[in-house]
Steps between C-alpha positions, in 0.01 A plus 500: 500500500530860381252655265579833332405655180279207413147457366330239722120421466341554835793693641669396830193330634505235213840372607486156693827386665359201677745601780798474276669837544416865536359731241675840463268744317735757334447801280336534163254203513173521304198298438370555144439329181849476324331530165718245320503524118345169417496275803297224324783441262774535765596852406572630849649838383341819625251667284494881483287619779625250749562649840798269538689719253768711681366359821803283593794588722597873403863425575512273192444651151379333191694540158249779417638703793178486714448322823485126488176328428340211696502166335742287293489722186588866489271738320696718251353849504714592208324237291179677577632821354393858581145527603229772483156506680230699661700621802383838664624739767293420804646696798752786537664621819647842382504702819602281801616652825893464524721438207339474155813305374434232753112484538357577164356216295237411249299195442395317174198261450487242239153454342608195287411139562865402475818656659690772312879486524617863561856464379566779260206709589567869581327775678561891484398791734379828378861592386729290303608256767466153348533201713511146348418173670831300496416234751363171352328403826236772454188322402151685500270208619144497360244707698776595743726787579872565453674773708766730353685696779805716557633297790479143608622554851210417728609752754535781250211435270231454764489121532436330166680291249482640144518299181745744333713781632560800273688831524545809295200713596259589767145617452393868547310550821244718302427237242680326220464284189585125488520302164546130456640353181537139382844360375679630193420193311133612508606845372512639852127583486346695782278255706378737763522865591379690810518869515445597878619846467350786729251614236326159482222354721735258679475509878845657543433669838337192653802288386738687722705231660250240349509278195266638219314183408280423209168430636448179298738361248219465246464882488656751264813615687538807287201653686595673819154431644586124490779532765480535876748539791582174676370468851696185591751583780597143573751431218742788525697639795386842386171627351274278320539284175466145380817403300471154370146454632139574387439868509309620809259682277349165405358445839489868623272632226153616605213284381231672289147374524260674266197288621273274317394556144182722468190455298232765497203606276405851392168593652424735216714802600771411246769424765562310814681628833754222569694481842862369454611345816878439554480482882615126468846611406789436746855614574671196657829690580345807677188321602278803448308514168394873589877590420449394145423742213205365295443608142222366281508544122327361203721263292247474220132493430286303248232688311234262355351665190202371295568489136180568305646362177591155649247487768788397740658655803870587458753544770730799502787479757641852598828510699495815711712481813292776646539564876157451676558590860737450808418344810427136623131551403400691202166574311464527136213549258504258203295464186395167364807296375788288641790655709846392616576699806841473674584576856867611557623507854824650601698495822779735626774266370376560136358145501179460311243244422210495259171315489220509227126506549270440194187704501205419274225745462194370315267750327163554629300176402222536253144423626408189286272244640432153386135516446385187325639175367379188311656176607247250383350535153282199535474323152732749326865440523679717767750577237239706321299657794732567790540867586584740782332853519661777682356850585701823524382690800754766462478840307754431237550257222724200585719335223524130586800437293782351720245386753483131577197268542577216730376200688598258779673235313763734345305568197507856368468717199704813457285770326655644190369663179616734235201717600398630829292271702294763682253463777302828502387672831213336652513261210490116469754282310494150414802270484417166332595217276277602206407837344204342302207373712254516209487122447374431859343814620296796364801713570690554180827635657693313764804580721664838472831336529572133427741292684613140408307248706800286573690803647233575755189280581256497802406188701141371492343175617548333163862591484554399866332162430753439203780590746351258767430777736189479726564841643687791354596857535604727226618859458432769247731793534631814322863603548634845414814555298665565837389161643233665712182282552227727361224272582472123590205262550561166670186284442435148621284206409355561855322807374130422397517752233792310328314171530184661328707682232449267212449685178469828693756743613580596866435864552589755771183631661660852508844589384591685826438181708787282633541254217695255728177413670260235376191700594596789268448269197189365329 
């Protein structure tokens, strides 16, 4: 039994003869999903995108003029009509050793999810030399490459089989232009254009006797910095290049490593000295990261500005692109804010890689201390008497708007008001559920700022009993607009002072003591 130009699931190993004959495994066999149009309804014609199209015996042609298809039903490319799609120029061999008319080639990459039939497409060099694809067998397969070359003789072109052979022009060794157009039925619109003339940033010198490859098909191929010289010397009998295969730049690129994201806090000087460390970067091709060129630059920074009218902090993103420093390790002084900093590494083949480190600089924290809190108001409903007192040990007023009062069970209250919520220097400030204590104390006024009880509430024995808790731990905390913990007290039912605090508040013995310790409270 002879198999050739067949699609056989499991390949040759799936054939079981039971000793009845010999299997001859011929040319052109594949093992892929044939992609029938509607197999469930017995439609076994090939759908567009099937790899069985044009995969039959090339000595036999279909009525559309292309190579035969595998299967019982031929696929009529003419019925598909001309096609357009996102096909780009991906590699150019413009200056090979030897004869340009035999060894030059360029390569296309299809970004589409489906194949693109290239019949009727055209391409033009920097002059007026127009070449049109007149071969119905040229199909640009999805996420794959197609090679257009001057010669298909393996001994002359360096040893590869092109998808299409063209004539009429050769590239200038000092740079050129190449344009790609879709078929006339689509208005002969330009689909891609690459100008790699000598006044651009394309790596022309490095691409002497080497294919000039797009570093990654996802990059903008109009930018010369996105191209590099091939380093693959296995595919061609001369020089380096990857006709019909993935570009060597995909695996030859250096690897940038800007390090872990950085968080720091201003200690009061107005800025923080940050060390940027890219020493984890690597160069897989040359094996020596010291040969790389390192450049750090700021992509953008976010200024966080307090709006006195709204009482809210607003974010202003400023894109700068400012170079910071060169070298694997760099130092930079940053003010409070958020920063996106990019490390760009470049090797001698013009191949580069980028990595981003995000830096957050918190402003110097204010010196606010939780100094007193009422968790058990005895006969009075907690919804009337609960409060937290804070003291400002700093020398400047603090506006509490955009701060958050929080507890351990996810309850919290975001402080906001039309007017400033100021805690004066060395002053006390009460956050509570009521601003009128006259009904149950001799104090006429109440809290300086009122928060809704249901948004934030503190645990006491009565509340714990209602929730079926014999023991409990709760948290009272204050969070800055930058999500810094300004102060936090974690109290427990194990504390004697908590058990005794019925109808009386719990007070810090002195505001400079460590309020995380039970003995600091009475």
